[in-house]
All heavy atoms as a GROMACS GRO file, in nm:
protein
  604
    1MET      N    1  -6.347  11.444  17.420
    1MET     CA    2  -6.354  11.544  17.525
    1MET      C    3  -6.238  11.516  17.621
    1MET      O    4  -6.217  11.403  17.662
    1MET     CB    5  -6.489  11.534  17.596
    1MET     CG    6  -6.510  11.640  17.700
    1MET     SD    7  -6.669  11.638  17.792
    1MET     CE    8  -6.795  11.615  17.671
    2SER      N    9  -6.166  11.620  17.656
    2SER     CA   10  -6.055  11.603  17.749
    2SER      C   11  -6.107  11.565  17.888
    2SER      O   12  -6.223  11.590  17.920
    2SER     CB   13  -5.973  11.731  17.758
    2SER     OG   14  -6.045  11.831  17.829
    3SER      N   15  -6.019  11.507  17.968
    3SER     CA   16  -6.062  11.466  18.102
    3SER      C   17  -6.097  11.588  18.186
    3SER      O   18  -6.190  11.583  18.267
    3SER     CB   19  -5.954  11.383  18.170
    3SER     OG   20  -5.835  11.457  18.185
    4LYS      N   21  -6.025  11.699  18.166
    4LYS     CA   22  -6.055  11.822  18.242
    4LYS      C   23  -6.194  11.874  18.204
    4LYS      O   24  -6.273  11.911  18.291
    4LYS     CB   25  -5.948  11.927  18.214
    4LYS     CG   26  -5.966  12.054  18.293
    4LYS     CD   27  -5.943  12.031  18.441
    4LYS     CE   28  -5.947  12.160  18.518
    4LYS     NZ   29  -5.941  12.141  18.661
    5LEU      N   30  -6.224  11.875  18.074
    5LEU     CA   31  -6.355  11.921  18.029
    5LEU      C   32  -6.465  11.828  18.081
    5LEU      O   33  -6.570  11.874  18.125
    5LEU     CB   34  -6.361  11.931  17.877
    5LEU     CG   35  -6.492  11.978  17.817
    5LEU    CD1   36  -6.533  12.114  17.874
    5LEU    CD2   37  -6.482  11.984  17.666
    6SER      N   38  -6.439  11.699  18.079
    6SER     CA   39  -6.538  11.603  18.133
    6SER      C   40  -6.563  11.629  18.281
    6SER      O   41  -6.678  11.627  18.327
    6SER     CB   42  -6.489  11.460  18.115
    6SER     OG   43  -6.482  11.427  17.980
    7GLU      N   44  -6.456  11.656  18.353
    7GLU     CA   45  -6.469  11.683  18.497
    7GLU      C   46  -6.549  11.812  18.522
    7GLU      O   47  -6.640  11.813  18.606
    7GLU     CB   48  -6.329  11.696  18.558
    7GLU     CG   49  -6.326  11.722  18.707
    7GLU     CD   50  -6.184  11.739  18.758
    7GLU    OE1   51  -6.091  11.679  18.700
    7GLU    OE2   52  -6.167  11.814  18.856
    8ILE      N   53  -6.517  11.915  18.449
    8ILE     CA   54  -6.589  12.042  18.464
    8ILE      C   55  -6.734  12.026  18.426
    8ILE      O   56  -6.825  12.078  18.493
    8ILE     CB   57  -6.521  12.153  18.381
    8ILE    CG1   58  -6.383  12.185  18.439
    8ILE    CG2   59  -6.608  12.278  18.373
    8ILE    CD1   60  -6.297  12.274  18.351
    9THR      N   61  -6.759  11.953  18.317
    9THR     CA   62  -6.897  11.930  18.273
    9THR      C   63  -6.976  11.857  18.380
    9THR      O   64  -7.090  11.896  18.411
    9THR     CB   65  -6.897  11.849  18.141
    9THR    OG1   66  -6.826  11.922  18.042
    9THR    CG2   67  -7.039  11.822  18.094
   10GLN      N   68  -6.919  11.754  18.437
   10GLN     CA   69  -6.988  11.678  18.542
   10GLN      C   70  -7.019  11.767  18.662
   10GLN      O   71  -7.128  11.764  18.717
   10GLN     CB   72  -6.906  11.557  18.585
   10GLN     CG   73  -6.977  11.469  18.685
   10GLN     CD   74  -7.111  11.418  18.635
   10GLN    OE1   75  -7.124  11.377  18.520
   10GLN    NE2   76  -7.212  11.424  18.719
   11GLU      N   77  -6.921  11.849  18.702
   11GLU     CA   78  -6.943  11.940  18.814
   11GLU      C   79  -7.053  12.041  18.782
   11GLU      O   80  -7.138  12.072  18.866
   11GLU     CB   81  -6.814  12.013  18.850
   11GLU     CG   82  -6.711  11.923  18.915
   11GLU     CD   83  -6.581  11.995  18.946
   11GLU    OE1   84  -6.579  12.119  18.948
   11GLU    OE2   85  -6.480  11.926  18.967
   12ALA      N   86  -7.054  12.091  18.659
   12ALA     CA   87  -7.157  12.188  18.619
   12ALA      C   88  -7.296  12.125  18.622
   12ALA      O   89  -7.393  12.188  18.663
   12ALA     CB   90  -7.126  12.243  18.480
   13LEU      N   91  -7.305  12.000  18.580
   13LEU     CA   92  -7.435  11.931  18.580
   13LEU      C   93  -7.486  11.903  18.720
   13LEU      O   94  -7.605  11.881  18.739
   13LEU     CB   95  -7.424  11.802  18.499
   13LEU     CG   96  -7.404  11.821  18.349
   13LEU    CD1   97  -7.378  11.687  18.282
   13LEU    CD2   98  -7.524  11.891  18.286
   14GLU      N   99  -7.399  11.906  18.817
   14GLU     CA  100  -7.440  11.884  18.956
   14GLU      C  101  -7.486  12.013  19.025
   14GLU      O  102  -7.541  12.008  19.135
   14GLU     CB  103  -7.325  11.820  19.034
   14GLU     CG  104  -7.295  11.678  18.987
   14GLU     CD  105  -7.169  11.619  19.046
   14GLU    OE1  106  -7.105  11.684  19.132
   14GLU    OE2  107  -7.132  11.508  19.005
   15LEU      N  108  -7.465  12.126  18.959
   15LEU     CA  109  -7.510  12.254  19.015
   15LEU      C  110  -7.661  12.263  19.011
   15LEU      O  111  -7.725  12.201  18.925
   15LEU     CB  112  -7.452  12.371  18.933
   15LEU     CG  113  -7.303  12.394  18.938
   15LEU    CD1  114  -7.263  12.497  18.832
   15LEU    CD2  115  -7.260  12.440  19.076
   16PRO      N  116  -7.720  12.343  19.100
   16PRO     CA  117  -7.865  12.369  19.089
   16PRO      C  118  -7.894  12.436  18.954
   16PRO      O  119  -7.808  12.507  18.899
   16PRO     CB  120  -7.894  12.464  19.205
   16PRO     CG  121  -7.778  12.451  19.297
   16PRO     CD  122  -7.660  12.410  19.214
   17LEU      N  123  -8.011  12.414  18.900
   17LEU     CA  124  -8.047  12.466  18.769
   17LEU      C  125  -8.020  12.616  18.753
   17LEU      O  126  -7.963  12.657  18.651
   17LEU     CB  127  -8.191  12.433  18.734
   17LEU     CG  128  -8.235  12.475  18.594
   17LEU    CD1  129  -8.147  12.410  18.487
   17LEU    CD2  130  -8.381  12.439  18.572
   18PRO      N  131  -8.058  12.701  18.850
   18PRO     CA  132  -8.030  12.844  18.831
   18PRO      C  133  -7.880  12.874  18.812
   18PRO      O  134  -7.843  12.960  18.732
   18PRO     CB  135  -8.083  12.910  18.959
   18PRO     CG  136  -8.186  12.815  19.010
   18PRO     CD  137  -8.135  12.678  18.972
   19GLU      N  138  -7.795  12.800  18.881
   19GLU     CA  139  -7.651  12.821  18.866
   19GLU      C  140  -7.602  12.766  18.733
   19GLU      O  141  -7.512  12.823  18.671
   19GLU     CB  142  -7.576  12.758  18.984
   19GLU     CG  143  -7.599  12.834  19.114
   19GLU     CD  144  -7.516  12.779  19.229
   19GLU    OE1  145  -7.412  12.715  19.204
   19GLU    OE2  146  -7.557  12.801  19.344
   20GLN      N  147  -7.661  12.657  18.686
   20GLN     CA  148  -7.626  12.605  18.554
   20GLN      C  149  -7.658  12.710  18.447
   20GLN      O  150  -7.579  12.732  18.354
   20GLN     CB  151  -7.704  12.477  18.523
   20GLN     CG  152  -7.660  12.356  18.601
   20GLN     CD  153  -7.739  12.234  18.563
   20GLN    OE1  154  -7.791  12.222  18.451
   20GLN    NE2  155  -7.751  12.140  18.656
   21LEU      N  156  -7.774  12.772  18.460
   21LEU     CA  157  -7.815  12.872  18.362
   21LEU      C  158  -7.725  12.995  18.367
   21LEU      O  159  -7.690  13.052  18.262
   21LEU     CB  160  -7.961  12.911  18.384
   21LEU     CG  161  -8.061  12.797  18.361
   21LEU    CD1  162  -8.202  12.841  18.399
   21LEU    CD2  163  -8.055  12.747  18.218
   22LYS      N  164  -7.684  13.037  18.486
   22LYS     CA  165  -7.591  13.149  18.498
   22LYS      C  166  -7.458  13.115  18.431
   22LYS      O  167  -7.400  13.198  18.360
   22LYS     CB  168  -7.565  13.184  18.646
   22LYS     CG  169  -7.671  13.265  18.710
   22LYS     CD  170  -7.628  13.300  18.853
   22LYS     CE  171  -7.734  13.378  18.925
   22LYS     NZ  172  -7.694  13.411  19.062
   23LEU      N  173  -7.410  12.994  18.452
   23LEU     CA  174  -7.285  12.951  18.392
   23LEU      C  175  -7.297  12.950  18.239
   23LEU      O  176  -7.209  13.001  18.168
   23LEU     CB  177  -7.246  12.811  18.442
   23LEU     CG  178  -7.124  12.748  18.378
   23LEU    CD1  179  -6.999  12.834  18.397
   23LEU    CD2  180  -7.102  12.607  18.433
   24ALA      N  181  -7.406  12.895  18.190
   24ALA     CA  182  -7.428  12.889  18.045
   24ALA      C  183  -7.432  13.030  17.986
   24ALA      O  184  -7.369  13.058  17.883
   24ALA     CB  185  -7.557  12.816  18.013
   25ARG      N  186  -7.502  13.119  18.053
   25ARG     CA  187  -7.511  13.258  18.004
   25ARG      C  188  -7.374  13.324  18.003
   25ARG      O  189  -7.337  13.392  17.908
   25ARG     CB  190  -7.609  13.337  18.088
   25ARG     CG  191  -7.628  13.478  18.039
   25ARG     CD  192  -7.725  13.556  18.126
   25ARG     NE  193  -7.751  13.682  18.062
   25ARG     CZ  194  -7.869  13.719  18.016
   25ARG    NH1  195  -7.972  13.639  18.028
   25ARG    NH2  196  -7.884  13.835  17.956
   26THR      N  197  -7.296  13.304  18.109
   26THR     CA  198  -7.162  13.361  18.117
   26THR      C  199  -7.075  13.311  18.003
   26THR      O  200  -7.006  13.390  17.937
   26THR     CB  201  -7.096  13.326  18.253
   26THR    OG1  202  -7.177  13.381  18.358
   26THR    CG2  203  -6.955  13.380  18.262
   27LEU      N  204  -7.079  13.181  17.977
   27LEU     CA  205  -6.998  13.125  17.869
   27LEU      C  206  -7.043  13.176  17.733
   27LEU      O  207  -6.960  13.210  17.648
   27LEU     CB  208  -7.003  12.972  17.874
   27LEU     CG  209  -6.937  12.907  17.995
   27LEU    CD1  210  -6.967  12.758  17.999
   27LEU    CD2  211  -6.788  12.933  17.996
   28LEU      N  212  -7.174  13.184  17.712
   28LEU     CA  213  -7.224  13.233  17.584
   28LEU      C  214  -7.190  13.380  17.564
   28LEU      O  215  -7.148  13.421  17.455
   28LEU     CB  216  -7.376  13.213  17.575
   28LEU     CG  217  -7.421  13.070  17.552
   28LEU    CD1  218  -7.572  13.059  17.566
   28LEU    CD2  219  -7.376  13.022  17.416
   29GLU      N  220  -7.209  13.460  17.667
   29GLU     CA  221  -7.178  13.603  17.654
   29GLU      C  222  -7.031  13.624  17.624
   29GLU      O  223  -6.994  13.708  17.543
   29GLU     CB  224  -7.218  13.678  17.781
   29GLU     CG  225  -7.367  13.696  17.794
   29GLU     CD  226  -7.409  13.760  17.925
   29GLU    OE1  227  -7.325  13.775  18.016
   29GLU    OE2  228  -7.528  13.795  17.936
   30ARG      N  229  -6.946  13.546  17.688
   30ARG     CA  230  -6.802  13.560  17.665
   30ARG      C  231  -6.766  13.520  17.522
   30ARG      O  232  -6.685  13.584  17.458
   30ARG     CB  233  -6.725  13.476  17.764
   30ARG     CG  234  -6.578  13.491  17.747
   30ARG     CD  235  -6.501  13.430  17.858
   30ARG     NE  236  -6.359  13.453  17.834
   30ARG     CZ  237  -6.263  13.395  17.898
   30ARG    NH1  238  -6.292  13.312  17.995
   30ARG    NH2  239  -6.138  13.418  17.869
   31SER      N  240  -6.828  13.414  17.474
   31SER     CA  241  -6.795  13.367  17.339
   31SER      C  242  -6.851  13.459  17.231
   31SER      O  243  -6.798  13.464  17.121
   31SER     CB  244  -6.846  13.225  17.318
   31SER     OG  245  -6.986  13.224  17.309
   32GLU      N  246  -6.957  13.531  17.263
   32GLU     CA  247  -7.020  13.618  17.164
   32GLU      C  248  -6.970  13.761  17.169
   32GLU      O  249  -7.000  13.840  17.080
   32GLU     CB  250  -7.172  13.615  17.182
   32GLU     CG  251  -7.231  13.479  17.150
   32GLU     CD  252  -7.378  13.471  17.181
   32GLU    OE1  253  -7.434  13.563  17.242
   32GLU    OE2  254  -7.439  13.369  17.146
   33ALA      N  255  -6.896  13.797  17.270
   33ALA     CA  256  -6.848  13.935  17.283
   33ALA      C  257  -6.748  13.964  17.171
   33ALA      O  258  -6.650  13.895  17.154
   33ALA     CB  259  -6.783  13.956  17.419
   34THR      N  260  -6.777  14.068  17.094
   34THR     CA  261  -6.690  14.102  16.982
   34THR      C  262  -6.612  14.230  17.008
   34THR      O  263  -6.506  14.249  16.951
   34THR     CB  264  -6.770  14.122  16.853
   34THR    OG1  265  -6.858  14.233  16.871
   34THR    CG2  266  -6.850  13.997  16.818
   35GLY      N  267  -6.669  14.319  17.088
   35GLY     CA  268  -6.606  14.449  17.109
   35GLY      C  269  -6.628  14.542  16.991
   35GLY      O  270  -6.577  14.653  16.988
   36ASP      N  271  -6.703  14.497  16.892
   36ASP     CA  272  -6.731  14.576  16.772
   36ASP      C  273  -6.872  14.632  16.783
   36ASP      O  274  -6.970  14.559  16.776
   36ASP     CB  275  -6.717  14.487  16.649
   36ASP     CG  276  -6.732  14.562  16.518
   36ASP    OD1  277  -6.800  14.666  16.515
   36ASP    OD2  278  -6.675  14.514  16.418
   37SER      N  279  -6.883  14.763  16.801
   37SER     CA  280  -7.014  14.824  16.823
   37SER      C  281  -7.106  14.808  16.703
   37SER      O  282  -7.228  14.797  16.719
   37SER     CB  283  -7.000  14.972  16.862
   37SER     OG  284  -6.935  15.043  16.758
   38ALA      N  285  -7.052  14.804  16.582
   38ALA     CA  286  -7.135  14.785  16.462
   38ALA      C  287  -7.196  14.644  16.463
   38ALA      O  288  -7.314  14.626  16.429
   38ALA     CB  289  -7.054  14.807  16.336
   39VAL      N  290  -7.118  14.545  16.502
   39VAL     CA  291  -7.168  14.408  16.509
   39VAL      C  292  -7.274  14.397  16.619
   39VAL      O  293  -7.380  14.338  16.599
   39VAL     CB  294  -7.053  14.308  16.535
   39VAL    CG1  295  -7.106  14.169  16.565
   39VAL    CG2  296  -6.958  14.305  16.416
   40ASP      N  297  -7.244  14.457  16.734
   40ASP     CA  298  -7.341  14.455  16.844
   40ASP      C  299  -7.472  14.522  16.803
   40ASP      O  300  -7.580  14.471  16.834
   40ASP     CB  301  -7.283  14.523  16.968
   40ASP     CG  302  -7.167  14.446  17.028
   40ASP    OD1  303  -7.154  14.325  16.999
   40ASP    OD2  304  -7.089  14.506  17.104
   41ALA      N  305  -7.464  14.634  16.733
   41ALA     CA  306  -7.585  14.704  16.688
   41ALA      C  307  -7.662  14.620  16.588
   41ALA      O  308  -7.786  14.613  16.592
   41ALA     CB  309  -7.548  14.838  16.627
   42ALA      N  310  -7.591  14.552  16.498
   42ALA     CA  311  -7.657  14.465  16.400
   42ALA      C  312  -7.729  14.351  16.469
   42ALA      O  313  -7.841  14.315  16.431
   42ALA     CB  314  -7.555  14.412  16.300
   43TRP      N  315  -7.666  14.294  16.574
   43TRP     CA  316  -7.732  14.187  16.648
   43TRP      C  317  -7.855  14.239  16.720
   43TRP      O  318  -7.958  14.172  16.725
   43TRP     CB  319  -7.635  14.122  16.747
   43TRP     CG  320  -7.564  14.005  16.687
   43TRP    CD1  321  -7.431  13.995  16.664
   43TRP    CD2  322  -7.622  13.884  16.640
   43TRP    NE1  323  -7.403  13.874  16.606
   43TRP    CE2  324  -7.518  13.804  16.590
   43TRP    CE3  325  -7.751  13.834  16.636
   43TRP    CZ2  326  -7.540  13.677  16.536
   43TRP    CZ3  327  -7.772  13.708  16.582
   43TRP    CH2  328  -7.668  13.631  16.533
   44GLU      N  329  -7.846  14.357  16.776
   44GLU     CA  330  -7.964  14.416  16.844
   44GLU      C  331  -8.079  14.433  16.744
   44GLU      O  332  -8.194  14.403  16.776
   44GLU     CB  333  -7.928  14.550  16.908
   44GLU     CG  334  -7.842  14.538  17.032
   44GLU     CD  335  -7.908  14.460  17.144
   44GLU    OE1  336  -8.031  14.472  17.164
   44GLU    OE2  337  -7.837  14.385  17.214
   45ASP      N  338  -8.048  14.481  16.624
   45ASP     CA  339  -8.151  14.494  16.520
   45ASP      C  340  -8.211  14.359  16.484
   45ASP      O  341  -8.333  14.346  16.468
   45ASP     CB  342  -8.093  14.560  16.394
   45ASP     CG  343  -8.057  14.706  16.414
   45ASP    OD1  344  -8.104  14.767  16.513
   45ASP    OD2  345  -7.981  14.759  16.330
   46GLU      N  346  -8.126  14.258  16.471
   46GLU     CA  347  -8.173  14.123  16.437
   46GLU      C  348  -8.262  14.067  16.548
   46GLU      O  349  -8.366  14.005  16.522
   46GLU     CB  350  -8.055  14.030  16.410
   46GLU     CG  351  -8.093  13.888  16.377
   46GLU     CD  352  -8.173  13.872  16.249
   46GLU    OE1  353  -8.179  13.967  16.167
   46GLU    OE2  354  -8.231  13.763  16.230
   47ILE      N  355  -8.222  14.089  16.671
   47ILE     CA  356  -8.303  14.043  16.785
   47ILE      C  357  -8.440  14.108  16.782
   47ILE      O  358  -8.543  14.041  16.800
   47ILE     CB  359  -8.229  14.070  16.918
   47ILE    CG1  360  -8.106  13.979  16.929
   47ILE    CG2  361  -8.323  14.052  17.037
   47ILE    CD1  362  -8.008  14.020  17.038
   48GLU      N  363  -8.443  14.238  16.760
   48GLU     CA  364  -8.571  14.311  16.753
   48GLU      C  365  -8.656  14.256  16.639
   48GLU      O  366  -8.778  14.237  16.655
   48GLU     CB  367  -8.547  14.461  16.734
   48GLU     CG  368  -8.498  14.531  16.858
   48GLU     CD  369  -8.600  14.525  16.973
   48GLU    OE1  370  -8.721  14.542  16.948
   48GLU    OE2  371  -8.556  14.501  17.086
   49ARG      N  372  -8.595  14.231  16.524
   49ARG     CA  373  -8.669  14.177  16.409
   49ARG      C  374  -8.729  14.041  16.444
   49ARG      O  375  -8.847  14.015  16.416
   49ARG     CB  376  -8.576  14.164  16.288
   49ARG     CG  377  -8.648  14.119  16.160
   49ARG     CD  378  -8.551  14.083  16.050
   49ARG     NE  379  -8.475  13.962  16.078
   49ARG     CZ  380  -8.524  13.837  16.071
   49ARG    NH1  381  -8.651  13.816  16.040
   49ARG    NH2  382  -8.448  13.732  16.098
   50ARG      N  383  -8.652  13.958  16.510
   50ARG     CA  384  -8.702  13.824  16.547
   50ARG      C  385  -8.813  13.833  16.650
   50ARG      O  386  -8.911  13.758  16.642
   50ARG     CB  387  -8.587  13.738  16.599
   50ARG     CG  388  -8.489  13.701  16.490
   50ARG     CD  389  -8.377  13.615  16.541
   50ARG     NE  390  -8.276  13.594  16.440
   50ARG     CZ  391  -8.183  13.499  16.447
   50ARG    NH1  392  -8.179  13.417  16.550
   50ARG    NH2  393  -8.094  13.487  16.351
   51ILE      N  394  -8.802  13.923  16.745
   51ILE     CA  395  -8.907  13.941  16.844
   51ILE      C  396  -9.037  13.983  16.776
   51ILE      O  397  -9.145  13.930  16.806
   51ILE     CB  398  -8.865  14.044  16.951
   51ILE    CG1  399  -8.756  13.984  17.041
   51ILE    CG2  400  -8.985  14.090  17.034
   51ILE    CD1  401  -8.690  14.084  17.135
   52HIS      N  402  -9.027  14.077  16.683
   52HIS     CA  403  -9.148  14.122  16.611
   52HIS      C  404  -9.209  14.009  16.529
   52HIS      O  405  -9.332  13.996  16.522
   52HIS     CB  406  -9.115  14.242  16.522
   52HIS     CG  407  -9.085  14.367  16.598
   52HIS    ND1  408  -9.178  14.430  16.679
   52HIS    CD2  409  -8.972  14.440  16.608
   52HIS    CE1  410  -9.123  14.536  16.734
   52HIS    NE2  411  -8.997  14.544  16.694
   53THR      N  412  -9.124  13.926  16.469
   53THR     CA  413  -9.174  13.811  16.391
   53THR      C  414  -9.248  13.714  16.482
   53THR      O  415  -9.357  13.665  16.446
   53THR     CB  416  -9.056  13.739  16.321
   53THR    OG1  417  -8.990  13.832  16.235
   53THR    CG2  418  -9.104  13.620  16.240
   54ILE      N  419  -9.194  13.688  16.598
   54ILE     CA  420  -9.259  13.598  16.694
   54ILE      C  421  -9.390  13.658  16.743
   54ILE      O  422  -9.494  13.592  16.744
   54ILE     CB  423  -9.166  13.567  16.813
   54ILE    CG1  424  -9.048  13.481  16.766
   54ILE    CG2  425  -9.242  13.499  16.926
   54ILE    CD1  426  -8.935  13.471  16.866
   55ASP      N  427  -9.385  13.786  16.782
   55ASP     CA  428  -9.505  13.854  16.833
   55ASP      C  429  -9.616  13.859  16.729
   55ASP      O  430  -9.734  13.854  16.764
   55ASP     CB  431  -9.471  13.994  16.882
   55ASP     CG  432  -9.391  13.995  17.011
   55ASP    OD1  433  -9.383  13.889  17.078
   55ASP    OD2  434  -9.335  14.101  17.045
   56ALA      N  435  -9.579  13.867  16.601
   56ALA     CA  436  -9.678  13.872  16.494
   56ALA      C  437  -9.732  13.734  16.460
   56ALA      O  438  -9.822  13.720  16.377
   56ALA     CB  439  -9.617  13.937  16.370
   57GLY      N  440  -9.678  13.631  16.522
   57GLY     CA  441  -9.725  13.495  16.497
   57GLY      C  442  -9.673  13.436  16.367
   57GLY      O  443  -9.729  13.341  16.315
   58LEU      N  444  -9.566  13.493  16.313
   58LEU     CA  445  -9.512  13.447  16.185
   58LEU      C  446  -9.398  13.346  16.200
   58LEU      O  447  -9.356  13.288  16.100
   58LEU     CB  448  -9.462  13.568  16.104
   58LEU     CG  449  -9.569  13.675  16.075
   58LEU    CD1  450  -9.505  13.796  16.010
   58LEU    CD2  451  -9.679  13.617  15.988
   59ALA      N  452  -9.351  13.326  16.320
   59ALA     CA  453  -9.239  13.234  16.342
   59ALA      C  454  -9.291  13.095  16.375
   59ALA      O  455  -9.394  13.080  16.440
   59ALA     CB  456  -9.151  13.284  16.455
   60GLN      N  457  -9.220  12.994  16.326
   60GLN     CA  458  -9.252  12.857  16.363
   60GLN      C  459  -9.152  12.814  16.469
   60GLN      O  460  -9.033  12.840  16.456
   60GLN     CB  461  -9.240  12.765  16.242
   60GLN     CG  462  -9.340  12.796  16.134
   60GLN     CD  463  -9.325  12.702  16.016
   60GLN    OE1  464  -9.231  12.624  16.008
   60GLN    NE2  465  -9.418  12.709  15.924
   61SER      N  466  -9.203  12.752  16.573
   61SER     CA  467  -9.113  12.709  16.681
   61SER      C  468  -9.122  12.558  16.698
   61SER      O  469  -9.217  12.494  16.652
   61SER     CB  470  -9.149  12.780  16.811
   61SER     OG  471  -9.278  12.743  16.852
   62ARG      N  472  -9.018  12.506  16.763
   62ARG     CA  473  -9.013  12.364  16.797
   62ARG      C  474  -8.958  12.353  16.938
   62ARG      O  475  -8.881  12.438  16.982
   62ARG     CB  476  -8.922  12.287  16.702
   62ARG     CG  477  -8.966  12.291  16.559
   62ARG     CD  478  -8.885  12.201  16.470
   62ARG     NE  479  -8.742  12.226  16.485
   62ARG     CZ  480  -8.648  12.154  16.427
   62ARG    NH1  481  -8.680  12.053  16.351
   62ARG    NH2  482  -8.521  12.183  16.444
   63PRO      N  483  -8.991  12.245  17.008
   63PRO     CA  484  -8.935  12.225  17.142
   63PRO      C  485  -8.782  12.214  17.134
   63PRO      O  486  -8.727  12.154  17.041
   63PRO     CB  487  -8.998  12.093  17.188
   63PRO     CG  488  -9.120  12.078  17.104
   63PRO     CD  489  -9.088  12.142  16.972
   64PHE      N  490  -8.715  12.270  17.232
   64PHE     CA  491  -8.570  12.269  17.236
   64PHE      C  492  -8.514  12.128  17.229
   64PHE      O  493  -8.417  12.100  17.158
   64PHE     CB  494  -8.521  12.340  17.363
   64PHE     CG  495  -8.371  12.342  17.378
   64PHE    CD1  496  -8.294  12.423  17.296
   64PHE    CD2  497  -8.309  12.263  17.472
   64PHE    CE1  498  -8.156  12.425  17.308
   64PHE    CE2  499  -8.171  12.264  17.485
   64PHE     CZ  500  -8.095  12.344  17.402
   65ALA      N  501  -8.575  12.036  17.302
   65ALA     CA  502  -8.527  11.897  17.304
   65ALA      C  503  -8.528  11.837  17.164
   65ALA      O  504  -8.437  11.763  17.126
   65ALA     CB  505  -8.611  11.812  17.400
   66GLU      N  506  -8.629  11.872  17.085
   66GLU     CA  507  -8.638  11.822  16.948
   66GLU      C  508  -8.524  11.877  16.862
   66GLU      O  509  -8.463  11.806  16.783
   66GLU     CB  510  -8.773  11.864  16.889
   66GLU     CG  511  -8.798  11.817  16.748
   66GLU     CD  512  -8.932  11.867  16.697
   66GLU    OE1  513  -9.034  11.846  16.766
   66GLU    OE2  514  -8.935  11.927  16.588
   67VAL      N  515  -8.493  12.003  16.881
   67VAL     CA  516  -8.383  12.067  16.806
   67VAL      C  517  -8.250  12.002  16.843
   67VAL      O  518  -8.169  11.969  16.755
   67VAL     CB  519  -8.380  12.218  16.832
   67VAL    CG1  520  -8.257  12.282  16.767
   67VAL    CG2  521  -8.507  12.285  16.782
   68VAL      N  522  -8.227  11.980  16.972
   68VAL     CA  523  -8.103  11.918  17.017
   68VAL      C  524  -8.091  11.777  16.960
   68VAL      O  525  -7.983  11.737  16.914
   68VAL     CB  526  -8.095  11.916  17.172
   68VAL    CG1  527  -7.978  11.832  17.219
   68VAL    CG2  528  -8.084  12.059  17.223
   69GLU      N  529  -8.200  11.701  16.960
   69GLU     CA  530  -8.197  11.566  16.903
   69GLU      C  531  -8.159  11.570  16.756
   69GLU      O  532  -8.080  11.487  16.709
   69GLU     CB  533  -8.333  11.498  16.921
   69GLU     CG  534  -8.364  11.454  17.062
   69GLU     CD  535  -8.503  11.396  17.076
   69GLU    OE1  536  -8.569  11.368  16.972
   69GLU    OE2  537  -8.548  11.379  17.190
   70GLU      N  538  -8.215  11.665  16.683
   70GLU     CA  539  -8.183  11.676  16.540
   70GLU      C  540  -8.036  11.712  16.518
   70GLU      O  541  -7.970  11.655  16.432
   70GLU     CB  542  -8.273  11.780  16.473
   70GLU     CG  543  -8.245  11.793  16.325
   70GLU     CD  544  -8.336  11.892  16.256
   70GLU    OE1  545  -8.451  11.910  16.299
   70GLU    OE2  546  -8.288  11.955  16.160
   71VAL      N  547  -7.985  11.806  16.597
   71VAL     CA  548  -7.844  11.844  16.586
   71VAL      C  549  -7.755  11.724  16.617
   71VAL      O  550  -7.659  11.695  16.543
   71VAL     CB  551  -7.812  11.963  16.678
   71VAL    CG1  552  -7.661  11.985  16.686
   71VAL    CG2  553  -7.881  12.089  16.629
   72ASP      N  554  -7.787  11.652  16.724
   72ASP     CA  555  -7.709  11.533  16.760
   72ASP      C  556  -7.714  11.430  16.647
   72ASP      O  557  -7.611  11.370  16.614
   72ASP     CB  558  -7.762  11.470  16.890
   72ASP     CG  559  -7.719  11.548  17.013
   72ASP    OD1  560  -7.626  11.632  17.003
   72ASP    OD2  561  -7.777  11.523  17.120
   73ARG      N  562  -7.829  11.412  16.588
   73ARG     CA  563  -7.844  11.316  16.479
   73ARG      C  564  -7.758  11.358  16.359
   73ARG      O  565  -7.686  11.277  16.300
   73ARG     CB  566  -7.991  11.304  16.439
   73ARG     CG  567  -8.023  11.195  16.343
   73ARG     CD  568  -8.173  11.171  16.319
   73ARG     NE  569  -8.253  11.292  16.304
   73ARG     CZ  570  -8.334  11.342  16.399
   73ARG    NH1  571  -8.344  11.281  16.514
   73ARG    NH2  572  -8.404  11.450  16.378
   74GLN      N  573  -7.759  11.488  16.328
   74GLN     CA  574  -7.679  11.538  16.216
   74GLN      C  575  -7.530  11.527  16.243
   74GLN      O  576  -7.451  11.509  16.150
   74GLN     CB  577  -7.717  11.683  16.185
   74GLN     CG  578  -7.853  11.696  16.124
   74GLN     CD  579  -7.894  11.842  16.100
   74GLN    OE1  580  -7.818  11.933  16.127
   74GLN    NE2  581  -8.014  11.862  16.049
   75LEU      N  582  -7.491  11.537  16.370
   75LEU     CA  583  -7.349  11.526  16.407
   75LEU      C  584  -7.308  11.381  16.430
   75LEU      O  585  -7.192  11.354  16.463
   75LEU     CB  586  -7.322  11.609  16.532
   75LEU     CG  587  -7.335  11.761  16.514
   75LEU    CD1  588  -7.318  11.832  16.649
   75LEU    CD2  589  -7.236  11.814  16.412
   76GLY      N  590  -7.403  11.289  16.417
   76GLY     CA  591  -7.373  11.147  16.434
   76GLY      C  592  -7.350  11.105  16.577
   76GLY      O  593  -7.275  11.013  16.605
   77ARG      N  594  -7.415  11.174  16.669
   77ARG     CA  595  -7.399  11.140  16.812
   77ARG      C  596  -7.506  11.044  16.856
   77ARG      O  597  -7.613  11.038  16.819
   77ARG     CB  598  -7.407  11.266  16.897
   77ARG     CG  599  -7.292  11.358  16.872
   77ARG     CD  600  -7.302  11.477  16.963
   77ARG     NE  601  -7.197  11.572  16.929
   77ARG     CZ  602  -7.195  11.696  16.972
   77ARG    NH1  603  -7.289  11.739  17.051
   77ARG    NH2  604  -7.099  11.777  16.939
   0.00000   0.00000   0.00000
């Protein structure tokens, strides 16, 4: 991690939680923006499908912390 990224990360972690979440959302939205309406429509359909799966009780969930631990383990962190 570059020193600039480390510095920004540390500053972000010192923000109040609501501001951290706003920052995370802003970064995610920017990285996911395609400008392609067909892709956006496909994602909207996928989101709706996943919501219906969850609402129907067909989805299996796990705590976020558990998922992050598994990803870190797979990445050798």
